[in-house]
Steps between C-alpha positions, in 0.01 A plus 500: 500500500247259646445140389195588292699755295779247452262241356330756274829630359697178480507300180582163650550347156808724464652403836757221460461368853122472457541327164737243652263438792213456256702245302567308823127510579422369153757220540292374791147568374522505119832344392406494130493881503794569732688737273577872489258589219205333673597648839504855357164442331359358823615806695350736240171311518497515880566875492210555259274276708590684821432835336160395365405327826593806703265712287209255515216588733439224745828315448587356840879468497522383861228240446666379181834471679348304788320268256830437319684431828231255608508325163881469509492345850256238375732385215 
């Protein structure tokens, strides 16, 4: 199975390791919402966003990623 198939078939909001990592991320970036319920909801939202974005004509994932990286370096 290649990486693309893994991402398409994986429900990250059901993976305990991913949930714990998301909680740790939230502790740093959004401490008021650093709990399991919010982390699972966040992961579900991100999965839906990724699905919709991947189907959108003209969505430039690489450009979006580079823009995000540049923005984060400037913080």
